[in-house]
All heavy atoms as an XYZ file, in Angstrom:
869
protein
N      91.153    100.790     69.044
C      90.489     99.529     69.256
C      88.988     99.763     69.153
O      88.457    100.719     69.705
C      90.856     98.986     70.649
C      90.222     97.664     70.923
S      91.031     96.819     72.288
C      89.855     97.079     73.573
N      88.311     98.905     68.469
C      86.866     99.003     68.298
C      86.188     97.801     68.939
O      86.755     96.706     69.009
C      86.506     99.053     66.818
C      87.052    100.234     66.027
C      86.753    100.050     64.547
C      86.453    101.526     66.527
N      84.955     98.029     69.369
C      84.170     96.949     69.954
C      82.693     97.190     69.669
O      82.289     98.289     69.268
C      84.423     96.843     71.469
O      83.709     95.722     71.969
C      83.974     98.088     72.192
N      81.914     96.193     69.886
C      80.471     96.339     69.723
C      79.935     97.231     70.832
O      80.391     97.165     71.976
C      79.789     94.970     69.768
C      80.172     93.996     68.646
C      79.537     92.638     68.897
C      79.730     94.538     67.305
N      78.959     98.043     70.513
C      78.417     98.992     71.491
C      77.812     98.292     72.708
O      77.760     98.865     73.794
C      77.396     99.909     70.832
O      76.328     99.150     70.310
N      77.377     97.062     72.554
C      76.769     96.349     73.682
C      77.792     96.050     74.792
O      77.422     95.816     75.935
C      76.126     95.043     73.218
C      77.119     94.032     72.664
C      76.445     92.928     71.869
O      75.448     93.166     71.219
N      76.993     91.737     71.947
N      79.084     96.088     74.458
C      80.124     95.828     75.449
C      80.686     97.113     76.069
O      81.535     97.058     76.961
C      81.274     95.037     74.825
C      80.839     93.702     74.282
C      81.020     93.390     72.954
C      80.226     92.755     75.103
C      80.622     92.168     72.445
C      79.814     91.540     74.604
C      80.012     91.244     73.273
O      79.611     90.041     72.774
N      80.218     98.232     75.615
C      80.725     99.521     76.065
C      80.643     99.674     77.591
O      81.612    100.077     78.228
C      79.976    100.645     75.359
C      80.588    101.996     75.627
O      81.795    102.108     75.741
N      79.743    103.003     75.732
N      79.512     99.371     78.166
C      79.302     99.527     79.612
C      80.350     98.732     80.392
O      80.990     99.245     81.304
C      77.893     99.081     79.990
C      77.658     99.017     81.471
C      77.440    100.170     82.214
C      77.676     97.799     82.139
C      77.239    100.111     83.576
C      77.466     97.729     83.502
C      77.243     98.881     84.216
O      77.042     98.818     85.572
N      80.545     97.485     80.031
C      81.463     96.611     80.766
C      82.920     97.010     80.557
O      83.730     96.937     81.489
C      81.234     95.149     80.384
C      79.883     94.699     80.829
C      78.788     94.461     80.045
C      79.455     94.502     82.172
N      77.711     94.115     80.822
C      78.097     94.130     82.134
C      80.074     94.600     83.411
C      77.354     93.860     83.270
C      79.333     94.328     84.548
C      77.991     93.962     84.471
N      83.250     97.432     79.374
C      84.630     97.862     79.129
C      84.966     99.121     79.921
O      86.064     99.254     80.462
C      84.872     98.085     77.641
C      84.897     96.805     76.798
C      84.964     97.141     75.319
C      86.067     95.934     77.203
N      84.024    100.038     80.018
C      84.234    101.249     80.822
C      84.440    100.883     82.291
O      85.285    101.448     82.969
C      83.056    102.210     80.680
C      83.114    103.044     79.427
C      81.998    104.061     79.421
C      82.039    104.893     78.166
N      80.984    105.895     78.125
N      83.643     99.940     82.785
C      83.786     99.504     84.173
C      85.158     98.881     84.412
O      85.802     99.135     85.427
C      82.701     98.479     84.542
C      81.417     99.094     85.052
C      80.492     98.023     85.541
C      80.773     97.756     86.978
N      79.680     97.748     87.877
N      85.605     98.064     83.469
C      86.916     97.433     83.589
C      88.039     98.464     83.616
O      88.951     98.380     84.436
C      87.145     96.485     82.414
C      86.824     95.030     82.626
C      86.966     94.272     81.320
C      87.703     94.419     83.679
N      87.980     99.422     82.729
C      89.015    100.457     82.672
C      89.018    101.305     83.930
O      90.072    101.673     84.436
C      88.829    101.326     81.427
C      89.176    100.653     80.100
C      88.790    101.552     78.937
C      90.652    100.308     80.042
N      87.834    101.626     84.442
C      87.729    102.423     85.664
C      88.311    101.640     86.838
O      89.076    102.167     87.634
C      86.278    102.791     85.947
C      86.143    103.827     87.044
C      84.710    104.311     87.263
N      84.015    104.605     86.030
C      82.886    104.002     85.650
N      82.334    103.079     86.387
N      82.309    104.336     84.518
N      87.975    100.365     86.948
C      88.492     99.535     88.042
C      90.013     99.429     87.957
O      90.709     99.460     88.968
C      87.861     98.156     87.990
N      90.528     99.316     86.763
C      91.976     99.202     86.580
C      92.682    100.479     87.016
O      93.712    100.436     87.671
C      92.264     98.908     85.119
C      93.642     98.472     84.850
C      93.767     98.101     83.408
N      94.920     97.269     83.215
C      95.328     96.862     82.067
N      94.668     97.188     80.983
N      96.397     96.124     81.960
N      92.125    101.639     86.669
C      92.764    102.896     87.040
C      92.645    103.158     88.536
O      93.488    103.827     89.118
C      92.178    104.056     86.241
O      90.853    104.297     86.625
N      91.586    102.641     89.172
C      91.413    102.842     90.609
C      92.444    102.067     91.414
O      92.741    102.416     92.537
C      90.008    102.422     91.037
C      88.931    103.379     90.597
C      87.531    102.875     90.914
O      87.391    101.766     91.466
O      86.577    103.602     90.604
N      92.978    100.999     90.860
C      93.916    100.185     91.614
C      95.371    100.591     91.364
O      96.253    100.069     92.032
C      93.736     98.691     91.284
O      93.878     98.500     89.893
C      92.388     98.192     91.751
N      95.632    101.483     90.430
C      96.997    101.951     90.207
C      97.406    102.838     91.376
O      96.673    103.723     91.782
C      97.097    102.736     88.904
C      97.115    101.876     87.682
C      97.408    102.706     86.463
C      97.436    101.834     85.226
N      97.642    102.624     84.026
N      98.603    102.587     91.896
C      99.084    103.354     93.040
C     100.430    103.985     92.712
O     101.285    103.361     92.081
C      99.239    102.438     94.257
C      97.961    101.792     94.787
C      98.305    100.823     95.912
C      96.987    102.845     95.272
N     100.612    105.207     93.172
C     101.886    105.896     93.006
C     102.909    105.269     93.951
O     102.550    104.577     94.912
C     101.714    107.377     93.343
O     101.458    107.518     94.735
N     104.189    105.533     93.705
C     105.211    105.022     94.639
C     104.978    105.512     96.072
O     105.160    104.753     97.023
C     106.517    105.564     94.064
C     106.245    105.716     92.596
C     104.796    106.129     92.512
N     104.546    106.761     96.228
C     104.269    107.301     97.566
C     103.124    106.540     98.226
O     103.174    106.229     99.425
C     103.930    108.782     97.476
N     102.091    106.224     97.450
C     100.955    105.479     97.986
C     101.375    104.060     98.363
O     100.958    103.534     99.397
C      99.820    105.451     96.974
N     102.217    103.434     97.537
C     102.687    102.079     97.838
C     103.533    102.066     99.119
O     103.386    101.177     99.948
C     103.500    101.522     96.670
C     102.666    101.088     95.500
S     101.565     99.715     95.880
C     102.736     98.382     95.977
N     104.396    103.072     99.282
C     105.217    103.157    100.495
C     104.335    103.311    101.724
O     104.525    102.624    102.727
C     106.178    104.339    100.413
C     107.331    104.149     99.477
C     108.199    105.394     99.379
O     108.014    106.349    100.168
O     109.076    105.407     98.493
N     103.379    104.220    101.636
C     102.479    104.472    102.756
C     101.656    103.233    103.067
O     101.500    102.858    104.237
C     101.569    105.676    102.440
O     102.390    106.808    102.151
C     100.648    105.999    103.601
N     101.147    102.588    102.044
C     100.344    101.378    102.230
C     101.176    100.266    102.867
O     100.699     99.542    103.748
C      99.767    100.930    100.891
C      98.771     99.785    100.920
C      97.590    100.092    101.831
C      98.283     99.493     99.507
N     102.423    100.127    102.457
C     103.301     99.116    103.046
C     103.535     99.386    104.529
O     103.489     98.470    105.351
C     104.628     99.074    102.296
N     103.756    100.641    104.879
C     103.965    101.005    106.283
C     102.723    100.663    107.090
O     102.810    100.062    108.170
C     104.328    102.499    106.423
C     105.699    102.758    105.809
C     104.299    102.936    107.889
C     106.023    104.226    105.587
N     101.559    101.023    106.573
C     100.313    100.728    107.287
C     100.120     99.225    107.420
O      99.758     98.720    108.490
C      99.112    101.390    106.579
C      99.221    102.909    106.680
C      97.789    100.903    107.180
C      98.229    103.678    105.826
N     100.369     98.484    106.357
C     100.167     97.035    106.381
C     101.059     96.361    107.424
O     100.607     95.481    108.155
C     100.429     96.446    105.000
N     102.311     96.767    107.504
C     103.241     96.116    108.417
C     103.166     96.629    109.849
O     103.476     95.897    110.777
C     104.680     96.244    107.898
C     104.997     95.240    106.819
C     104.930     95.596    105.476
C     105.351     93.939    107.140
C     105.216     94.675    104.482
C     105.634     93.014    106.149
C     105.561     93.384    104.830
O     105.834     92.464    103.854
N     102.773     97.885    110.036
C     102.791     98.478    111.375
C     101.400     98.627    112.000
O     101.301     99.119    113.112
C     103.442     99.871    111.315
C     104.854     99.876    110.818
C     105.776     99.837    111.965
C     107.212    100.010    111.492
N     108.147     99.674    112.522
N     100.358     98.234    111.308
C      99.012     98.512    111.791
C      98.712     97.892    113.143
O      99.241     96.828    113.439
C      97.981     98.092    110.752
C      97.899     96.620    110.453
C      96.902     96.350    109.355
O      95.760     96.752    109.437
N      97.342     95.680    108.309
N      97.887     98.547    113.944
C      97.338     99.882    113.731
C      98.415    100.945    113.968
O      99.224    100.816    114.870
C      96.232     99.980    114.770
C      96.649     99.058    115.865
C      97.427     97.960    115.205
N      98.399    101.976    113.129
C      99.449    102.991    113.162
C      98.835    104.381    113.016
O      97.838    104.555    112.318
C     100.495    102.708    112.056
C      99.887    102.792    110.682
C     101.710    103.600    112.169
N      99.443    105.349    113.710
C      98.956    106.729    113.593
C      99.705    107.438    112.464
O     100.798    107.028    112.068
C      99.094    107.515    114.918
C     100.547    107.615    115.363
C      98.229    106.890    116.010
C     100.773    108.504    116.581
N      99.091    108.494    111.977
C      99.662    109.238    110.854
C     101.055    109.787    111.183
O     101.954    109.774    110.341
C      98.720    110.366    110.454
C      99.144    111.043    109.171
C      98.107    111.996    108.703
N      98.541    113.339    109.038
C      97.813    114.413    108.911
N      96.574    114.326    108.506
N      98.290    115.594    109.204
N     101.250    110.255    112.403
C     102.548    110.817    112.792
C     103.661    109.782    112.661
O     104.783    110.115    112.254
C     102.485    111.354    114.217
N     103.373    108.532    112.982
C     104.378    107.478    112.847
C     104.711    107.216    111.379
O     105.872    106.999    111.018
C     103.912    106.184    113.516
C     103.892    106.285    115.038
O     104.531    107.209    115.589
O     103.230    105.433    115.678
N     103.695    107.236    110.533
C     103.915    107.042    109.093
C     104.772    108.182    108.548
O     105.725    107.960    107.799
C     102.576    106.964    108.332
C     101.727    105.803    108.844
C     102.811    106.828    106.826
C     100.281    105.840    108.373
N     104.446    109.405    108.971
C     105.195    110.572    108.509
C     106.641    110.542    109.017
O     107.559    110.954    108.309
C     104.489    111.856    108.932
C     103.193    112.062    108.176
C     102.376    113.255    108.647
O     102.649    113.792    109.746
O     101.440    113.633    107.905
N     106.839    110.026    110.221
C     108.198    109.916    110.762
C     109.024    108.929    109.942
O     110.210    109.156    109.690
C     108.145    109.484    112.227
N     108.404    107.851    109.497
C     109.109    106.854    108.695
C     109.388    107.384    107.290
O     110.498    107.274    106.778
C     108.302    105.537    108.624
C     108.245    104.892    110.006
C     108.896    104.579    107.596
C     107.253    103.756    110.123
N     108.378    107.986    106.668
C     108.530    108.464    105.285
C     109.254    109.794    105.200
O     109.860    110.112    104.173
C     107.154    108.621    104.623
C     106.514    107.272    104.330
C     105.601    107.258    103.137
N     106.261    107.721    101.933
C     105.778    108.680    101.147
N     104.647    109.261    101.411
N     106.432    109.049    100.070
N     109.136    110.629    106.224
C     109.796    111.927    106.210
C     109.029    113.012    105.491
O     109.563    114.090    105.252
N     107.789    112.731    105.123
C     106.930    113.713    104.444
C     105.508    113.579    104.970
O     105.142    112.568    105.571
C     106.920    113.513    102.907
C     108.288    113.776    102.307
C     106.438    112.137    102.542
N     104.695    114.610    104.717
C     103.290    114.575    105.102
C     102.554    113.521    104.267
O     102.814    113.375    103.068
C     102.651    115.944    104.902
N     101.652    112.775    104.904
C     100.961    111.695    104.201
C      99.440    111.822    104.244
O      98.738    110.891    103.864
C     101.376    110.307    104.756
C     102.841    110.040    104.497
C     101.041    110.187    106.232
N      98.944    112.963    104.672
C      97.502    113.145    104.798
C      96.742    112.862    103.514
O      95.753    112.114    103.505
N      97.197    113.440    102.411
C      96.512    113.250    101.124
C      96.650    111.817    100.618
O      95.730    111.268    100.027
C      97.048    114.229    100.081
C      96.540    115.638    100.265
C      95.016    115.730    100.192
O      94.428    115.190     99.250
O      94.427    116.344    101.091
N      97.801    111.218    100.868
C      98.007    109.835    100.420
C      97.072    108.901    101.189
O      96.442    108.020    100.594
C      99.486    109.415    100.606
C      99.676    107.952    100.245
C     100.398    110.289     99.783
N      96.961    109.106    102.492
C      96.057    108.274    103.298
C      94.621    108.473    102.836
O      93.856    107.512    102.720
C      96.211    108.571    104.798
C      97.568    108.071    105.292
C      95.084    107.935    105.600
C      97.882    108.408    106.728
N      94.248    109.713    102.553
C      92.891    109.988    102.084
C      92.630    109.264    100.766
O      91.588    108.647    100.573
C      92.674    111.501    101.917
C      91.234    111.882    101.626
C      91.062    113.382    101.529
N      91.677    113.943    100.343
C      91.167    113.858     99.121
N      90.038    113.234     98.921
N      91.775    114.413     98.098
N      93.605    109.291     99.866
C      93.474    108.612     98.582
C      93.336    107.096     98.775
O      92.493    106.452     98.144
C      94.697    108.923     97.719
O      94.754    108.082     96.610
N      94.164    106.526     99.636
C      94.089    105.084     99.914
C      92.748    104.717    100.552
O      92.179    103.663    100.275
C      95.241    104.649    100.815
C      96.630    104.691    100.189
C      97.708    104.495    101.252
C      96.762    103.653     99.088
N      92.254    105.614    101.373
C      90.963    105.395    102.014
C      89.829    105.423    100.988
O      88.922    104.585    101.019
C      90.739    106.451    103.093
O      89.533    106.245    103.754
N      89.894    106.382    100.063
C      88.868    106.475     99.015
C      88.890    105.255     98.105
O      87.854    104.845     97.586
C      89.066    107.747     98.188
C      88.716    109.055     98.889
C      89.114    110.254     98.025
C      87.232    109.111     99.220
N      90.065    104.658     97.923
C      90.183    103.448     97.104
C      89.765    102.203     97.887
O      89.717    101.115     97.333
C      91.611    103.292     96.589
C      91.969    104.330     95.561
C      93.380    104.175     95.084
C      93.683    105.353     94.188
N      94.474    105.142     93.079
N      89.498    102.367     99.169
C      89.046    101.251     99.984
C      90.152    100.333    100.462
O      89.884     99.213    100.885
N      91.397    100.796    100.430
C      92.518     99.961    100.847
C      92.915    100.172    102.302
O      93.523     99.304    102.928
C      93.735    100.227     99.946
C      93.531     99.931     98.465
C      94.719    100.414     97.653
C      93.279     98.453     98.244
N      92.543    101.340    102.845
C      92.897    101.717    104.210
C      91.641    102.230    104.902
O      90.780    102.841    104.264
C      93.989    102.821    104.190
C      94.186    103.436    105.545
C      95.296    102.269    103.667
N      91.561    101.985    106.213
C      90.426    102.500    106.980
C      90.894    102.912    108.368
O      91.970    102.522    108.817
C      89.328    101.453    107.089
C      89.716    100.240    107.906
C      88.594     99.231    107.968
C      89.044     97.998    108.759
N      87.997     97.008    108.855
N      90.063    103.698    109.032
C      90.319    104.075    110.416
C      89.859    102.906    111.275
O      88.722    102.459    111.159
C      89.560    105.366    110.782
C      90.076    106.529    109.932
C      89.703    105.663    112.269
C      89.221    107.773    110.003
N      90.764    102.416    112.128
C      90.430    101.239    112.936
C      90.267    101.574    114.415
O      90.007    100.685    115.221
C      91.482    100.120    112.762
C      91.468     99.586    111.341
C      92.864    100.590    113.153
N      90.414    102.844    114.760
C      90.245    103.251    116.147
C      90.992    104.532    116.431
O      91.383    105.254    115.515
N      91.182    104.780    117.722
C      91.928    105.962    118.162
C      92.992    105.519    119.151
O      92.758    104.652    119.984
C      91.006    106.979    118.799
C      90.091    107.637    117.773
C      89.512    108.926    118.350
N      88.827    109.691    117.332
C      89.373    110.672    116.651
N      90.616    111.010    116.857
N      88.682    111.343    115.757
N      94.161    106.137    119.056
C      95.266    105.806    119.957
C      94.991    106.375    121.342
O      94.346    107.419    121.484
C      96.571    106.365    119.401
N      95.485    105.691    122.341
C      95.311    106.122    123.727
C      96.453    107.039    124.158
O      97.060    106.844    125.204
C      95.233    104.901    124.649
C      94.021    104.022    124.419
C      92.707    104.700    124.773
O      92.696    105.553    125.699
O      91.692    104.398    124.119
N      96.753    108.029    123.316
C      97.782    109.007    123.641
C      97.177    110.402    123.522
O      96.045    110.551    123.052
C      99.021    108.862    122.721
C      98.641    109.037    121.252
C      99.705    107.525    122.950
C      99.830    109.056    120.300
N      97.946    111.400    123.899
C      97.487    112.778    123.882
C      96.907    113.157    122.522
O      97.543    112.947    121.485
C      98.653    113.717    124.230
C      98.309    115.198    124.361
C      97.335    115.417    125.512
C      99.564    116.003    124.578
N      95.721    113.678    122.489
C      95.064    114.087    121.255
C      94.252    112.978    120.612
O      93.498    113.212    119.690
N      94.426    111.752    121.095
C      93.703    110.580    120.580
C      93.661    110.547    119.049
O      92.607    110.567    118.433
C      92.303    110.504    121.166
C      92.361    110.391    122.674
C      91.185    109.827    123.384
N      90.228    109.046    122.652
C      90.176    107.712    122.659
N      91.049    107.028    123.328
N      89.236    107.083    121.995
N      94.856    110.481    118.415
C      94.890    110.446    116.944
C      94.289    109.157    116.401
O      94.244    108.129    117.085
C      96.388    110.519    116.623
C      97.053    109.980    117.840
C      96.183    110.363    119.005
N      93.846    109.217    115.153
C      93.240    108.056    114.512
C      94.292    106.999    114.203
O      95.423    107.320    113.847
C      92.530    108.469    113.228
C      91.305    109.315    113.482
S      90.495    109.795    111.974
C      91.261    111.374    111.715
N      93.870    105.751    114.331
C      94.716    104.614    113.980
C      94.260    104.091    112.631
O      93.057    103.960    112.380
C      94.577    103.505    115.026
C      95.165    103.786    116.399
C      94.662    102.763    117.408
C      96.684    103.764    116.331
N      95.211    103.792    111.768
C      94.898    103.299    110.434
C      95.293    101.836    110.283
O      96.278    101.386    110.870
C      95.617    104.143    109.368
C      95.142    105.558    109.341
C      95.821    106.552    110.034
C      93.992    105.908    108.644
C      95.374    107.863    110.026
C      93.537    107.216    108.631
C      94.227    108.182    109.327
O      93.775    109.467    109.327
N      94.515    101.123    109.493
C      94.794     99.731    109.181
C      94.307     99.437    107.778
O      93.672    100.278    107.132
N      94.596     98.249    107.304
C      94.184     97.857    105.961
C      92.796     97.223    105.983
O      92.281     96.867    107.034
C      95.194     96.864    105.350
O      95.337     95.750    106.227
C      96.539     97.524    105.125
N      92.216     97.076    104.805
C      90.866     96.538    104.656
C      90.893     95.162    103.996
O      91.938     94.699    103.546
C      90.027     97.470    103.769
O      90.615     97.488    102.472
C      89.955     98.873    104.329
N      89.732     94.552    103.918
C      89.595     93.286    103.189
C      89.939     93.481    101.714
O      90.531     92.617    101.088
C      88.171     92.746    103.309
C      87.956     91.829    104.475
C      86.790     90.928    104.142
C      86.579     89.809    105.089
N      87.653     88.887    105.271
N      89.566     94.635    101.175
C      89.869     94.918     99.773
C      91.379     94.915     99.545
O      91.859     94.453     98.511
C      89.266     96.249     99.338
C      89.491     96.548     97.866
C      88.819     97.817     97.418
C      89.109     98.081     95.944
N      88.480     99.306     95.471
N      92.150     95.420    100.502
C      93.604     95.387    100.412
C      94.079     93.952    100.223
O      94.900     93.666     99.356
C      94.230     95.996    101.675
C      95.684     95.678    101.848
C      96.650     96.371    101.151
C      96.091     94.668    102.715
C      98.002     96.068    101.304
C      97.433     94.364    102.879
C      98.391     95.068    102.170
N      93.553     93.048    101.051
C      93.939     91.636    100.947
C      93.578     91.078     99.577
O      94.376     90.377     98.948
C      93.254     90.819    102.048
C      93.655     91.149    103.487
C      92.788     90.364    104.461
C      95.121     90.873    103.729
N      92.390     91.406     99.084
C      91.934     90.907     97.783
C      92.804     91.435     96.645
O      93.217     90.675     95.768
C      90.476     91.308     97.551
C      89.500     90.613     98.472
C      88.109     91.227     98.443
O      87.855     92.129     97.605
O      87.281     90.817     99.267
N      93.080     92.739     96.664
C      93.856     93.363     95.590
C      95.260     92.765     95.507
O      95.792     92.543     94.430
C      93.924     94.899     95.777
C      94.957     95.533     94.870
C      92.556     95.518     95.533
N      95.847     92.463     96.661
C      97.208     91.943     96.683
C      97.260     90.415     96.767
O      98.334     89.833     96.923
C      98.014     92.589     97.813
C      98.341     94.028     97.517
C      97.515     95.052     97.937
C      99.460     94.352     96.764
C      97.806     96.372     97.633
C      99.752     95.665     96.456
C      98.923     96.677     96.888
N      96.104     89.766     96.658
C      96.056     88.304     96.607
C      96.481     87.625     97.895
O      97.131     86.581     97.865
N      96.116     88.222     99.033
C      96.471     87.662    100.334
C      95.231     87.103    101.027
O      94.134     87.649    100.873
C      97.093     88.742    101.222
C      98.325     89.465    100.675
C      98.644     90.680    101.520
C      99.502     88.516    100.616
N      95.399     86.036    101.792
C      94.288     85.515    102.589
C      94.208     86.226    103.922
O      93.124     86.559    104.395
C      94.447     84.005    102.814
C      94.279     83.230    101.527
O      93.416     83.542    100.715
N      95.120     82.234    101.333
N      95.367     86.447    104.545
C      95.451     87.170    105.813
C      96.707     88.031    105.802
O      97.567     87.888    104.926
C      95.543     86.204    107.026
O      96.799     85.529    106.973
C      94.402     85.196    107.033
N      96.843     88.884    106.796
C      98.039     89.720    106.901
C      99.281     88.881    107.170
O     100.396     89.290    106.861
C      97.859     90.761    108.011
C      96.854     91.870    107.701
C      96.638     92.743    108.923
C      97.314     92.692    106.521
N      99.100     87.688    107.706
C     100.242     86.803    107.956
C     100.886     86.348    106.644
O     102.012     85.875    106.641
C      99.804     85.591    108.775
C      99.435     85.962    110.190
C      98.983     84.754    110.974
C      98.591     85.196    112.375
N      98.042     84.109    113.165
N     100.166     86.491    105.529
C     100.692     86.110    104.226
C     101.616     87.178    103.623
O     102.219     86.944    102.581
C      99.556     85.817    103.241
C      98.752     84.596    103.642
O      99.302     83.728    104.359
O      97.575     84.509    103.252
N     101.710     88.346    104.268
C     102.640     89.378    103.798
C     104.058     88.821    103.863
O     104.388     88.061    104.778
C     102.563     90.622    104.683
C     101.390     91.553    104.492
C     101.334     92.576    105.621
C     101.470     92.257    103.158
N     104.922     89.189    102.916
C     106.316     88.734    102.991
C     106.962     89.222    104.288
O     106.658     90.318    104.766
C     106.984     89.396    101.788
C     105.881     89.861    100.914
C     104.667     90.027    101.762
N     107.827     88.428    104.844
C     108.549     88.824    106.062
C     109.513     89.952    105.708
O     110.061     90.002    104.618
C     109.335     87.647    106.646
C     108.466     86.433    106.935
C     107.525     86.692    108.071
C     106.650     85.508    108.379
N     105.281     85.663    107.996
N     109.695     90.859    106.643
C     110.544     92.025    106.401
C     111.958     91.587    106.020
O     112.583     92.183    105.157
C     110.542     92.969    107.621
C     109.149     93.578    107.773
C     111.603     94.052    107.483
C     108.952     94.435    108.980
N     112.448     90.518    106.646
C     113.790     90.033    106.333
C     113.908     89.619    104.864
O     114.957     89.748    104.245
C     114.159     88.839    107.216
C     114.216     89.150    108.690
C     112.835     89.187    109.359
O     111.935     88.442    108.948
O     112.676     90.004    110.282
N     112.816     89.092    104.310
C     112.804     88.664    102.906
C     112.875     89.860    101.955
O     113.289     89.715    100.814
C     111.532     87.859    102.602
C     111.411     86.562    103.358
C     110.054     85.908    103.167
O     109.277     86.346    102.295
O     109.761     84.964    103.904
N     112.453     91.020    102.423
C     112.396     92.195    101.568
C     113.689     92.996    101.543
O     113.873     93.849    100.693
C     111.246     93.113    102.007
C     109.860     92.486    101.978
C     108.837     93.447    102.567
C     109.469     92.107    100.563
N     114.570     92.735    102.489
C     115.829     93.486    102.545
C     116.687     93.143    101.349
O     116.733     92.006    100.904
C     116.571     93.185    103.845
C     115.878     93.755    105.060
C     116.680     93.496    106.298
C     115.936     94.078    107.504
N     116.621     93.770    108.747
N     117.372     94.154    100.840
C     118.252     93.942     99.690
C     119.468     93.136    100.094
O     120.056     93.389    101.159
C     118.703     95.283     99.128
C     117.594     96.036     98.477
C     118.130     97.278     97.829
N     117.010     98.020     97.259
C     117.096     99.267     96.900
N     118.230     99.920     97.025
N     116.070     99.889     96.404
N     119.878     92.200     99.276
C     121.101     91.450     99.599
C     122.322     92.368     99.469
O     122.314     93.295     98.668
C     121.126     90.334     98.561
C     120.241     90.805     97.450
C     119.249     91.765     98.054
N     123.372     92.102    100.234
C     124.578     92.952    100.124
C     125.211     92.801     98.749
O     125.139     91.756     98.116
C     125.498     92.415    101.211
C     124.960     91.078    101.592
C     123.513     91.040    101.195
N     125.840     93.875     98.282
C     126.466     93.873     96.941
C     127.681     93.014     96.890
O     128.524     92.864     97.568
C     126.802     95.296     96.496
C     125.522     96.065     96.230
O     124.496     95.482     95.900
N     125.587     97.361     96.383
């Protein structure tokens, strides 16, 4: 594909923004857990997923979809994670109440 050089800057920005919003299945699972359970500690996310999620959370944080929202009042005071305004924008939501209900997401019986 060819374009005029004057559009090069904007096309690069568009492509970069598009690649920044692509999420792996692991990132989508982790993000869904955080969105529905927030505020949530990493140990709870790992208990649900069954794998370590440190790198996935860091990646989501760098993309601006997840942030630290406080510390839990339990032993060790682990960080609590929640979603950001950018998360709402990327997924076209006005508020977290606009997330689909968990019952709606369950697979129908065969």
